[in-house]
C-alpha positions in Angstrom: 115.1 106.6 87.4 112.7 109.3 88.5 109.2 108.3 89.6 106.4 109.0 87.1 103.9 111.5 88.4 100.3 111.1 87.2 97.4 113.5 87.9 94.0 111.8 87.6 90.5 113.1 88.0 88.6 110.1 89.2 87.8 107.8 92.0 90.8 106.3 93.9 89.0 103.0 94.5 89.5 102.1 90.9 93.2 102.7 90.7 95.3 99.7 89.6 98.4 100.4 91.7 100.3 98.5 94.4 98.7 100.8 97.1 96.1 103.4 97.5 96.2 105.8 100.5 93.1 106.2 102.6 92.1 109.5 104.2 91.1 107.6 107.4 89.8 108.7 110.8 91.6 107.7 114.0 89.6 104.6 114.5 90.4 103.2 111.1 86.9 101.7 111.1 85.4 103.5 108.1 83.7 106.8 107.9 82.6 109.2 105.2 84.2 110.5 102.0 87.2 108.6 100.7 87.4 106.4 103.8 83.8 105.2 103.5 84.2 104.5 99.7 87.4 102.5 100.3 85.8 100.4 103.0 82.7 99.8 101.0 84.7 98.8 97.9 87.2 96.6 99.7 84.5 94.6 101.6 84.1 93.5 105.2 87.6 91.9 105.4 89.2 95.3 105.4 87.1 96.4 108.4 88.0 93.1 110.2 91.8 93.7 109.6 91.5 97.4 110.7 89.9 96.3 113.9 93.2 94.5 114.8 95.3 97.7 114.3 94.2 99.7 117.3 93.5 102.9 115.4 96.0 105.4 114.1 97.1 108.8 115.4 97.0 111.9 113.3 100.0 112.2 111.0 100.8 108.4 111.2 100.0 105.6 108.8 99.2 101.9 108.9 98.9 99.3 106.1 96.4 96.6 105.3 95.6 94.3 102.4 93.4 95.7 99.6 91.0 92.9 99.6 88.4 93.5 96.8 90.1 96.6 95.6 92.4 96.7 92.5 95.2 97.8 94.8 97.1 95.1 96.7 97.4 97.4 99.8 95.6 100.2 101.5 97.8 102.7 103.5 95.6 104.4 106.0 96.7 107.8 107.3 94.9 110.3 109.5 95.0 113.9 108.3 94.8 116.8 110.6 91.5 118.6 111.2 91.9 122.2 110.0 91.7 124.6 113.0 93.0 127.8 111.3 96.6 126.6 110.8 97.7 127.2 114.3 97.8 123.7 115.6 100.6 122.1 113.6 98.3 121.2 110.8 101.0 121.7 108.1 103.5 119.4 110.0 100.9 116.8 110.6 99.8 116.8 106.9 103.5 116.5 105.9 103.8 113.6 108.2 100.8 111.8 106.6 102.5 111.8 103.3 106.0 110.9 104.6 104.6 108.1 106.8 102.6 106.7 103.9 105.6 106.7 101.6 107.8 105.1 104.2 105.3 102.3 104.6 105.3 102.0 100.8 109.1 101.5 100.7 109.0 99.1 103.6 106.5 96.9 101.7 108.3 97.1 98.3 105.4 99.1 96.9 106.4 100.7 93.5 103.2 102.5 92.7 101.0 104.5 95.0 97.9 106.7 94.6 97.0 109.5 97.0 93.7 111.4 97.4 93.8 115.0 98.5 94.4 114.2 102.1 92.5 116.2 104.8 90.7 118.6 102.3 87.3 117.0 102.6 85.7 116.3 105.9 88.7 117.6 107.8 88.4 121.0 106.2 92.0 121.7 105.2 92.0 124.4 102.5 92.9 122.8 99.2 95.1 125.9 98.4 97.2 125.1 101.4 97.1 121.3 101.3 98.2 120.9 97.7 101.6 122.6 98.0 102.3 120.6 101.2 101.4 117.3 99.4 103.5 118.0 96.3 106.5 119.4 98.1 106.6 116.6 100.7 106.4 113.9 98.0 108.9 115.7 95.8 111.4 115.9 98.7 110.8 112.3 99.6 111.5 111.1 96.0 114.8 113.0 95.9 116.0 110.9 98.9 114.2 107.6 98.1 114.2 106.8 94.4 112.7 103.2 94.3 109.1 104.4 93.8 108.1 104.1 90.2 104.9 106.0 90.1 103.0 108.5 92.3 99.4 109.2 91.4 97.4 112.2 92.7 93.8 111.1 92.3 91.4 114.0 92.6 87.7 113.3 92.9 86.6 116.7 91.4 87.8 118.8 88.5 88.3 121.8 90.8 90.7 119.8 93.0 92.5 118.4 90.0 92.9 122.0 88.7 94.7 123.0 91.9 97.1 120.1 91.7 97.7 120.8 88.0 98.6 124.4 88.8 100.9 123.3 91.7 102.8 120.7 89.6 103.3 123.2 86.8 104.4 125.9 89.3 107.1 123.5 90.6 108.0 122.5 87.1 107.4 118.9 87.8 106.8 116.7 84.7 103.6 114.8 85.0 100.9 113.0 82.9 97.3 114.2 83.2 94.6 111.6 82.9 90.8 111.8 83.2 88.7 108.7 83.7 
């Protein structure tokens, strides 16, 4: 069975899935953007658990409980800071998606929601990040079919439009939702 792909314009903290992915910083101790919103919504227990993890390197991922979130788990991954595309940014971003999906499989996660990793505070151009996200997840799903649903949760209409265009370009069947 192929995984259902859903494109949502909304806030990832409200997703009712097994796991949401956090666009974290290397400390895992909260920050701005998606990271700050997830930490605030999950409550102080998330920060307490993150303190035990010893941070996370760029391109890697770590998992915690979801605490007060709708999701059972939070997969924290650290995206690359955009430096013009000459410092392995593409490979590091691919690694963020792959490492997150590998953790999902290891924890029997069937549904996972991703934000647009590295495009906010890290400055990765959305036009370059989106093809990486979609292609990496598409390749992973071909080799690892147990995932039932992948959600791309885009905070703004403009980001959702780029994902919509990329999914259509790759002829990937998906459902579009707006909350």
